[in-house]
N, CA, C and O of each residue as an XYZ file, in Angstrom:
720
protein
N      84.256    100.053     83.411
C      85.669     99.841     83.697
C      86.532    100.772     82.861
O      87.515    101.312     83.368
N      86.194    100.972     81.604
C      87.047    101.807     80.759
C      87.033    103.260     81.184
O      87.868    104.042     80.729
N      86.079    103.648     82.067
C      86.034    105.007     82.561
C      87.029    105.286     83.669
O      87.255    106.443     84.026
N      87.640    104.217     84.230
C      88.607    104.418     85.300
C      89.880    105.018     84.726
O      90.372    104.549     83.700
N      90.428    106.057     85.377
C      91.579    106.781     84.809
C      92.770    105.890     84.504
O      93.377    106.037     83.443
N      93.131    104.964     85.401
C      94.327    104.166     85.147
C      94.114    103.176     84.011
O      95.078    102.777     83.356
N      92.857    102.767     83.761
C      92.568    101.880     82.639
C      92.740    102.659     81.339
O      93.377    102.177     80.402
N      92.162    103.884     81.283
C      92.326    104.720     80.082
C      93.798    104.985     79.811
O      94.253    104.857     78.674
N      94.558    105.358     80.860
C      95.975    105.674     80.686
C      96.749    104.456     80.195
O      97.617    104.586     79.331
N      96.454    103.292     80.724
C      97.151    102.074     80.287
C      96.857    101.793     78.822
O      97.755    101.422     78.067
N      95.620    101.966     78.422
C      95.267    101.717     77.011
C      95.923    102.747     76.103
O      96.336    102.422     74.990
N      96.023    104.007     76.581
C      96.687    105.045     75.793
C      98.162    104.733     75.606
O      98.756    105.107     74.595
N      98.764    104.039     76.591
C     100.169    103.639     76.469
C     100.322    102.391     75.609
O     101.436    101.902     75.417
N      99.222    101.877     75.094
C      99.288    100.710     74.221
C      99.200     99.384     74.949
O      99.420     98.335     74.342
N      98.886     99.403     76.218
C      98.737     98.150     76.955
C      97.343     97.609     76.683
O      96.343     98.230     77.043
N      97.288     96.461     76.053
C      95.981     95.899     75.725
C      95.364     95.200     76.932
O      94.142     95.140     77.066
N      96.205     94.680     77.794
C      95.681     93.983     78.978
C      95.876     94.866     80.207
O      96.984     95.319     80.493
N      94.827     95.092     80.897
C      94.858     95.860     82.134
C      94.362     94.933     83.228
O      93.411     94.177     83.032
N      95.006     94.997     84.373
C      94.610     94.126     85.480
C      93.124     94.283     85.768
O      92.609     95.398     85.848
N      92.458     93.176     85.920
C      91.034     93.183     86.246
C      90.815     93.172     87.752
O      89.709     93.434     88.225
N      91.875     92.868     88.508
C      91.778     92.750     89.962
C      92.975     93.455     90.584
O      94.103     93.320     90.109
N      92.721     94.202     91.641
C      93.787     94.881     92.380
C      93.706     94.465     93.843
O      92.617     94.250     94.375
N      94.848     94.355     94.480
C      94.906     94.069     95.914
C      94.723     95.404     96.634
O      95.563     96.293     96.499
N      93.646     95.557     97.391
C      93.268     96.861     97.926
C      93.067     96.855     99.439
O      92.809     95.821    100.056
N      93.196     98.043    100.003
C      92.833     98.279    101.392
C      92.378     99.720    101.514
O      92.698    100.564    100.678
N      91.622     99.986    102.576
C      91.129    101.330    102.858
C      91.911    101.831    104.065
O      92.008    101.142    105.080
N      92.471    103.041    103.950
C      93.333    103.546    105.022
C      93.117    105.032    105.249
O      92.607    105.752    104.390
N      93.519    105.463    106.426
C      93.510    106.875    106.791
C      94.962    107.345    106.784
O      95.796    106.767    107.482
N      95.281    108.383    106.007
C      96.662    108.891    106.020
C      96.959    109.586    107.347
O      96.054    110.070    108.027
N      98.224    109.623    107.696
C      98.629    110.295    108.933
C      98.916    111.766    108.642
O      99.524    112.088    107.622
N      98.485    112.655    109.525
C      98.855    114.064    109.356
C     100.387    114.192    109.387
O     101.044    113.437    110.103
N     100.962    115.126    108.632
C     102.424    115.231    108.532
C     103.163    115.295    109.874
O     104.165    114.603    110.049
N     102.696    116.098    110.810
C     103.406    116.215    112.092
C     103.363    114.897    112.868
O     104.352    114.508    113.490
N     102.235    114.221    112.830
C     102.107    112.936    113.513
C     102.983    111.886    112.825
O     103.632    111.075    113.486
N     102.991    111.912    111.484
C     103.812    110.970    110.720
C     105.295    111.146    111.063
O     106.021    110.161    111.198
N     105.746    112.398    111.206
C     107.140    112.655    111.565
C     107.451    112.132    112.963
O     108.528    111.583    113.195
N     106.509    112.302    113.899
C     106.710    111.776    115.259
C     106.797    110.252    115.239
O     107.631    109.664    115.928
N     105.931    109.613    114.444
C     105.965    108.151    114.330
C     107.265    107.706    113.668
O     107.836    106.689    114.061
N     107.739    108.444    112.677
C     109.004    108.109    112.016
C     110.161    108.187    113.010
O     111.072    107.360    112.969
N     110.128    109.183    113.906
C     111.163    109.275    114.945
C     111.114    108.081    115.883
O     112.153    107.537    116.259
N     109.924    107.676    116.258
C     109.766    106.483    117.092
C     110.248    105.243    116.349
O     110.889    104.370    116.934
N     109.939    105.171    115.066
C     110.374    104.039    114.257
C     111.911    103.926    114.256
O     112.452    102.822    114.314
N     112.603    105.065    114.192
C     114.075    105.036    114.241
C     114.553    104.460    115.570
O     115.521    103.700    115.607
N     113.872    104.822    116.670
C     114.230    104.269    117.982
C     113.997    102.754    118.017
O     114.804    102.007    118.571
N     112.904    102.318    117.430
C     112.600    100.881    117.390
C     113.646    100.166    116.548
O     114.100     99.081    116.913
N     114.031    100.761    115.429
C     115.059    100.144    114.565
C     116.380    100.007    115.324
O     117.043     98.973    115.246
N     116.757    101.059    116.058
C     117.987    100.993    116.865
C     117.874     99.904    117.925
O     118.835     99.176    118.174
N     116.707     99.790    118.549
C     116.502     98.749    119.561
C     116.581     97.367    118.937
O     117.117     96.442    119.548
N     116.056     97.212    117.730
C     116.137     95.914    117.037
C     117.582     95.563    116.725
O     117.978     94.401    116.815
N     118.371     96.570    116.358
C     119.798     96.322    116.137
C     120.451     95.832    117.420
O     121.283     94.925    117.392
N     120.074     96.434    118.553
C     120.635     96.051    119.851
C     120.220     94.642    120.235
O     121.053     93.837    120.652
N     118.930     94.340    120.096
C     118.403     93.050    120.557
C     118.728     91.920    119.586
O     119.210     90.864    119.993
N     118.460     92.147    118.296
C     118.619     91.075    117.308
C     119.959     91.117    116.610
O     120.411     90.124    116.040
N     120.587     92.275    116.660
C     121.844     92.416    115.942
C     121.655     92.743    114.471
O     122.619     93.045    113.769
N     120.415     92.683    114.004
C     120.170     92.918    112.576
C     118.780     93.502    112.366
O     117.795     92.764    112.339
N     118.695     94.803    112.219
C     117.402     95.432    111.917
C     116.991     95.147    110.477
O     115.836     95.370    110.113
N     117.933     94.649    109.638
C     117.593     94.371    108.244
C     116.771     93.086    108.095
O     116.395     92.723    106.981
N     116.492     92.400    109.199
C     115.598     91.249    109.138
C     114.157     91.721    108.944
O     113.249     90.917    108.731
N     113.968     93.028    109.020
C     112.652     93.626    108.868
C     112.637     94.560    107.668
O     113.650     95.180    107.343
N     111.492     94.659    107.012
C     111.277     95.672    105.969
C     110.573     96.831    106.662
O     109.435     96.698    107.113
N     111.249     97.954    106.743
C     110.728     99.111    107.461
C     109.833     99.927    106.549
O     110.196    100.208    105.407
N     108.674    100.308    107.042
C     107.731    101.115    106.269
C     108.303    102.520    106.119
O     108.714    103.141    107.100
N     108.326    103.013    104.890
C     108.786    104.379    104.657
C     107.805    105.348    105.304
O     106.595    105.138    105.222
N     108.300    106.403    105.944
C     107.385    107.351    106.598
C     106.283    107.879    105.678
O     105.148    108.047    106.123
N     106.591    108.143    104.414
C     105.569    108.642    103.490
C     104.460    107.620    103.238
O     103.368    107.986    102.802
N     104.732    106.346    103.510
C     103.743    105.290    103.280
C     102.979    104.905    104.550
O     102.114    104.031    104.508
N     103.290    105.545    105.669
C     102.616    105.195    106.923
C     101.156    105.635    106.884
O     100.827    106.706    106.372
N     100.296    104.798    107.430
C      98.855    105.047    107.435
C      98.216    104.140    108.487
O      98.889    103.296    109.079
N      96.938    104.316    108.711
C      96.170    103.412    109.567
C      95.167    102.688    108.682
O      94.255    103.305    108.131
N      95.335    101.400    108.551
C      94.408    100.615    107.749
C      93.071    100.513    108.475
O      93.005    100.151    109.650
N      92.023    100.839    107.753
C      90.669    100.744    108.299
C      90.048     99.408    107.900
O      89.341     98.782    108.689
N      90.323     98.972    106.646
C      89.743     97.706    106.183
C      90.592     97.156    105.051
O      90.812     97.837    104.049
N      91.072     95.924    105.206
C      91.763     95.235    104.125
C      90.702     94.586    103.251
O      89.817     93.891    103.749
N      90.792     94.815    101.949
C      89.805     94.264    101.020
C      90.323     93.046    100.273
O      89.546     92.169     99.896
N      91.633     92.988    100.058
C      92.193     91.884     99.279
C      91.979     92.107     97.800
O      91.880     93.246     97.345
N      91.908     91.024     97.049
C      91.730     91.115     95.598
C      90.364     91.720     95.291
O      89.324     91.182     95.671
N      90.399     92.856     94.591
C      89.189     93.634     94.335
C      89.020     93.835     92.834
O      89.898     94.406     92.186
N      87.905     93.375     92.272
C      87.674     93.581     90.838
C      87.530     95.071     90.515
O      86.989     95.836     91.313
N      88.015     95.468     89.353
C      87.948     96.877     88.964
C      86.505     97.362     88.892
O      86.256     98.554     89.071
N      85.557     96.480     88.637
C      84.149     96.897     88.549
C      83.623     97.400     89.904
O      82.594     98.074     89.953
N      84.319     97.080     90.994
C      83.878     97.547     92.315
C      84.554     98.851     92.733
O      84.228     99.405     93.782
N      85.490     99.344     91.926
C      86.238    100.545     92.305
C      85.342    101.782     92.403
O      85.430    102.523     93.382
N      84.492    102.014     91.418
C      83.630    103.203     91.449
C      82.663    103.160     92.634
O      82.539    104.161     93.339
N      81.966    102.030     92.883
C      81.097    101.996     94.070
C      81.882    102.163     95.375
O      81.381    102.772     96.321
N      83.096    101.634     95.434
C      83.932    101.831     96.622
C      84.264    103.307     96.803
O      84.208    103.831     97.916
N      84.606    103.969     95.714
C      84.902    105.399     95.768
C      83.715    106.193     96.291
O      83.877    107.098     97.109
N      82.515    105.850     95.814
C      81.301    106.527     96.297
C      81.110    106.293     97.793
O      80.807    107.224     98.540
N      81.288    105.051     98.221
C      81.147    104.711     99.638
C      82.121    105.518    100.488
O      81.743    106.055    101.530
N      83.373    105.605    100.046
C      84.385    106.319    100.827
C      84.126    107.825    100.845
O      84.344    108.477    101.867
N      83.669    108.375     99.737
C      83.324    109.809     99.725
C      82.220    110.104    100.722
O      82.289    111.090    101.456
N      81.195    109.250    100.752
C      80.077    109.453    101.682
C      80.543    109.301    103.129
O      80.159    110.090    103.993
N      81.367    108.291    103.392
C      81.866    108.074    104.759
C      82.758    109.224    105.201
O      82.664    109.678    106.341
N      83.621    109.696    104.312
C      84.527    110.801    104.645
C      83.742    112.078    104.920
O      84.128    112.869    105.781
N      82.652    112.285    104.201
C      81.855    113.494    104.405
C      81.225    113.521    105.797
O      80.992    114.592    106.356
N      80.952    112.342    106.352
C      80.335    112.269    107.682
C      81.372    112.142    108.800
O      81.024    112.241    109.976
N      82.629    111.927    108.449
C      83.667    111.675    109.453
C      83.945    112.918    110.289
O      83.839    114.047    109.812
N      84.299    112.682    111.540
C      84.678    113.763    112.455
C      86.182    113.685    112.709
O      86.833    112.710    112.334
N      86.721    114.709    113.342
C      88.132    114.700    113.714
C      88.396    113.554    114.688
O      87.563    113.231    115.534
N      89.549    112.964    114.550
C      89.935    111.831    115.383
C      90.975    112.294    116.388
O      91.915    113.007    116.035
N      90.809    111.893    117.626
C      91.766    112.210    118.677
C      92.450    110.903    119.074
O      91.931    110.140    119.889
N      93.616    110.657    118.488
C      94.332    109.411    118.729
C      95.583    109.660    119.541
O      96.154    110.750    119.508
N      96.001    108.649    120.266
C      97.299    108.711    120.934
C      97.941    107.333    120.848
O      97.258    106.310    120.825
N      99.263    107.332    120.801
C     100.011    106.078    120.743
C     100.027    105.445    122.126
O     100.201    106.132    123.133
N      99.842    104.120    122.166
C      99.828    103.426    123.459
C     100.994    102.470    123.623
O     101.236    101.991    124.731
N     101.721    102.178    122.556
C     102.879    101.312    122.700
C     103.237    100.596    121.416
O     102.435    100.510    120.486
N     104.451    100.085    121.382
C     104.936     99.291    120.255
C     104.650     97.835    120.572
O     104.861     97.381    121.697
N     104.173     97.113    119.587
C     103.790     95.728    119.794
C     104.184     94.908    118.577
O     104.591     95.453    117.551
N     104.058     93.599    118.700
C     104.349     92.686    117.600
C     103.111     91.852    117.318
O     102.352     91.512    118.225
N     102.921     91.530    116.048
C     101.797     90.697    115.634
C     102.337     89.506    114.863
O     103.236     89.721    114.050
N     101.893     88.303    115.030
C     100.824     87.887    115.935
C     101.264     87.765    117.392
O     100.422     87.751    118.290
N     102.589     87.676    117.643
C     103.060     87.623    119.033
C     104.511     88.081    119.068
O     105.183     88.128    118.038
N     104.987     88.418    120.268
C     106.390     88.826    120.410
C     107.322     87.656    120.149
O     108.460     87.862    119.726
N     106.869     86.437    120.391
C     107.708     85.260    120.172
C     107.890     84.965    118.684
O     108.935     84.455    118.281
N     106.897     85.277    117.871
C     106.973     85.011    116.434
C     106.416     86.203    115.655
O     105.390     86.085    114.984
N     107.087     87.340    115.744
C     106.545     88.548    115.112
C     106.624     88.507    113.591
O     107.647     88.130    113.020
N     105.537     88.899    112.950
C     105.547     89.121    111.502
C     105.459     90.608    111.210
O     105.894     91.079    110.159
N     104.880     91.346    112.171
C     104.686     92.787    112.004
C     105.016     93.485    113.313
O     104.611     93.038    114.386
N     105.763     94.596    113.214
C     105.940     95.489    114.362
C     105.015     96.667    114.135
O     104.987     97.241    113.047
N     104.254     97.032    115.167
C     103.264     98.081    114.983
C     103.199     99.003    116.187
O     103.617     98.659    117.293
N     102.665    100.172    115.936
C     102.418    101.156    116.981
C     100.922    101.125    117.253
O     100.117    101.517    116.408
N     100.562    100.657    118.435
C      99.143    100.591    118.812
C      98.645    101.999    119.114
O      99.368    102.830    119.664
N      97.386    102.248    118.738
C      96.782    103.554    118.921
C      95.543    103.429    119.795
O      94.840    102.419    119.764
N      95.290    104.471    120.571
C      94.092    104.556    121.387
C      93.111    105.488    120.680
O      93.495    106.552    120.194
N      91.848    105.084    120.627
C      90.787    105.862    119.988
C      89.712    106.127    121.045
O      88.628    105.547    120.979
N      90.007    107.016    122.039
C      89.102    107.176    123.184
C      87.697    107.652    122.825
O      86.750    107.362    123.555
N      87.545    108.367    121.732
C      86.217    108.846    121.349
C      85.524    107.884    120.379
O      84.385    108.124    119.979
N      86.195    106.814    120.005
C      85.654    105.784    119.091
C      85.301    106.318    117.705
O      84.521    105.688    116.990
N      85.851    107.452    117.312
C      85.553    108.010    115.994
C      86.066    107.086    114.899
O      85.336    106.771    113.959
N      87.320    106.648    115.014
C      87.890    105.776    113.994
C      87.211    104.408    114.004
O      86.984    103.820    112.947
N      86.891    103.908    115.176
C      86.182    102.626    115.269
C      84.805    102.716    114.632
O      84.370    101.778    113.965
N      84.121    103.825    114.828
C      82.806    104.026    114.203
C      82.929    104.099    112.687
O      82.108    103.540    111.960
N      83.957    104.791    112.219
C      84.203    104.867    110.779
C      84.471    103.471    110.218
O      83.956    103.118    109.157
N      85.275    102.680    110.926
C      85.570    101.318    110.477
C      84.294    100.481    110.400
O      84.125     99.701    109.463
N      83.400    100.633    111.369
C      82.123     99.884    111.351
C      81.261    100.318    110.173
O      80.650     99.486    109.502
N      81.215    101.625    109.927
C      80.428    102.134    108.796
C      80.974    101.604    107.474
O      80.213    101.179    106.605
N      82.283    101.632    107.331
C      82.901    101.129    106.103
C      82.675     99.624    105.973
O      82.426     99.127    104.874
N      82.759     98.905    107.073
C      82.502     97.462    107.042
C      81.093     97.178    106.520
O      80.913     96.313    105.663
N      80.096     97.900    107.031
C      78.720     97.702    106.550
C      78.631     98.002    105.043
O      77.975     97.282    104.292
N      79.304     99.076    104.624
C      79.259     99.458    103.213
C      79.918     98.444    102.297
O      79.368     98.105    101.249
N      81.085     97.958    102.678
C      81.765     96.993    101.794
C      81.026     95.654    101.775
O      81.066     94.939    100.774
N      80.359     95.316    102.867
C      79.531     94.103    102.874
C      78.392     94.235    101.858
O      78.076     93.284    101.143
N      77.774     95.433    101.799
C      76.704     95.660    100.805
C      77.248     95.538     99.383
O      76.509     95.193     98.461
N      78.539     95.820     99.204
C      79.147     95.714     97.874
C      79.612     94.291     97.561
O      80.150     94.035     96.484
N      79.404     93.370     98.500
C      79.713     91.965     98.222
C      81.025     91.459     98.790
O      81.423     90.333     98.494
N      81.704     92.253     99.593
C      82.938     91.793    100.224
C      82.594     90.899    101.419
O      81.554     91.069    102.055
N      83.470     89.958    101.709
C      83.225     89.065    102.835
C      83.400     89.814    104.148
O      84.081     90.837    104.217
N      82.783     89.288    105.168
C      82.825     89.891    106.505
C      84.245     89.811    107.070
O      84.903     88.775    106.970
N      84.709     90.908    107.662
C      86.008     90.908    108.344
C      85.819     90.228    109.694
O      85.006     90.659    110.513
N      86.575     89.167    109.913
C      86.437     88.391    111.146
C      87.209     89.004    112.309
O      86.807     88.880    113.466
N      88.319     89.666    111.994
C      89.151     90.238    113.066
C      88.577     91.567    113.532
O      88.070     92.343    112.722
N      88.652     91.832    114.820
C      88.163     93.131    115.304
C      89.083     94.249    114.827
O      90.281     94.040    114.638
N      88.520     95.426    114.636
C      89.318     96.581    114.232
C      90.216     97.003    115.387
O      89.752     97.191    116.511
N      91.504     97.149    115.098
C      92.477     97.583    116.095
C      93.297     98.711    115.481
O      94.111     98.461    114.592
N      93.099     99.952    115.937
C      93.863    101.054    115.347
C      95.357    100.887    115.603
O      95.790    100.693    116.739
N      96.140    100.968    114.519
C      97.591    100.839    114.637
C      98.257    101.408    113.390
O      97.617    101.608    112.357
N      99.548    101.660    113.510
C     100.391    102.055    112.384
C     101.476    100.997    112.273
O     102.191    100.736    113.241
N     101.603    100.387    111.103
C     102.642     99.387    110.896
C     103.990    100.085    110.763
O     104.145    101.022    109.980
N     104.965     99.611    111.542
C     106.321    100.165    111.500
C     107.236     99.330    110.619
O     108.078     99.870    109.902
N     107.069     97.994    110.673
C     107.950     97.098    109.914
C     107.273     95.745    109.765
O     106.391     95.376    110.540
N     107.718     95.012    108.736
C     107.249     93.640    108.503
C     108.470     92.735    108.397
O     109.516     93.139    107.890
N     108.324     91.515    108.881
C     109.420     90.555    108.779
C     109.634     90.189    107.319
O     108.679     90.000    106.565
N     110.895     90.091    106.932
C     111.202     89.624    105.578
C     110.847     88.144    105.510
O     110.982     87.419    106.496
N     110.397     87.707    104.354
C     109.971     86.311    104.200
C     111.076     85.317    104.571
O     110.807     84.271    105.162
N     112.292     85.645    104.226
C     113.390     84.701    104.444
C     114.077     84.869    105.797
O     115.058     84.181    106.080
N     113.571     85.780    106.640
C     114.255     86.035    107.905
C     113.902     84.987    108.947
O     112.879     84.309    108.847
N     114.747     84.868    109.924
C     114.517     83.980    111.063
C     114.141     84.804    112.277
O     114.510     84.471    113.403
N     113.403     85.883    112.046
C     113.120     86.811    113.139
C     112.374     86.132    114.275
O     112.563     86.497    115.435
N     111.545     85.167    113.975
C     110.806     84.479    115.030
C     111.726     83.784    116.009
O     111.409     83.677    117.193
N     112.865     83.309    115.526
C     113.818     82.629    116.411
C     114.751     83.609    117.104
O     115.178     83.378    118.235
N     115.068     84.712    116.417
C     116.084     85.627    116.939
C     115.493     86.795    117.706
O     116.230     87.585    118.295
N     114.202     86.912    117.707
C     113.593     88.135    118.233
C     113.280     88.059    119.702
O     113.293     86.991    120.314
N     113.005     89.188    120.238
C     112.280     89.411    121.477
C     112.584     88.446    122.606
O     111.726     88.197    123.454
N     113.789     87.898    122.632
C     114.181     87.145    123.824
C     114.345     88.120    124.980
O     114.140     87.793    126.149
N     114.725     89.338    124.595
C     114.803     90.419    125.561
C     113.725     91.425    125.195
O     113.410     91.608    124.019
N     113.168     92.067    126.193
C     112.204     93.119    125.945
C     112.933     94.448    125.973
O     113.802     94.673    126.815
N     112.583     95.304    125.070
C     113.159     96.634    125.030
C     112.035     97.622    125.270
O     111.013     97.570    124.586
N     112.202     98.516    126.223
C     111.184     99.499    126.521
C     111.504    100.780    125.776
O     112.597    101.330    125.902
N     110.544    101.245    125.005
C     110.697    102.487    124.247
C     109.508    103.359    124.618
O     108.368    102.993    124.333
N     109.748    104.510    125.250
C     108.618    105.365    125.615
C     107.944    105.931    124.363
O     108.619    106.280    123.394
N     106.626    106.020    124.387
C     105.888    106.612    123.262
C     105.164    107.855    123.731
O     104.481    108.507    122.941
């Protein structure tokens, strides 16, 4: 554990206690041009939310620089698993192929009637990303992580409902069509 860079840096700053557990996920970053296109779509969705709900601030919008595609949510992860996770990801990345993705539409999770997340659904026609997700799932299971029960669904999160918002009541009474 003391070999991890952020642990060494924290101790050098005089912090005697360093977090033993981090909330983690594995993600694929978006290429800059694709990220900019998604950010433009996100602005259209935000404008539509203002039209439909009257308040786009009921949502926390993901900053374009933070946009990514989550491959596997890990949750609370002990620092002792960080190095083996890094090895697993290096090996998986070395075998990864180029991904040919396209956006298929804006959706809400878990439902349009009670959205907690607005997302851009992605199509993975060659199954490259899905195969990578399966490989990573097998690897994290070997490292002792619990099995992911939900099927992998490629998407980019655009916004999340604020905890105190009433978005479930005020949302999606009307459907807004936004071409992707």
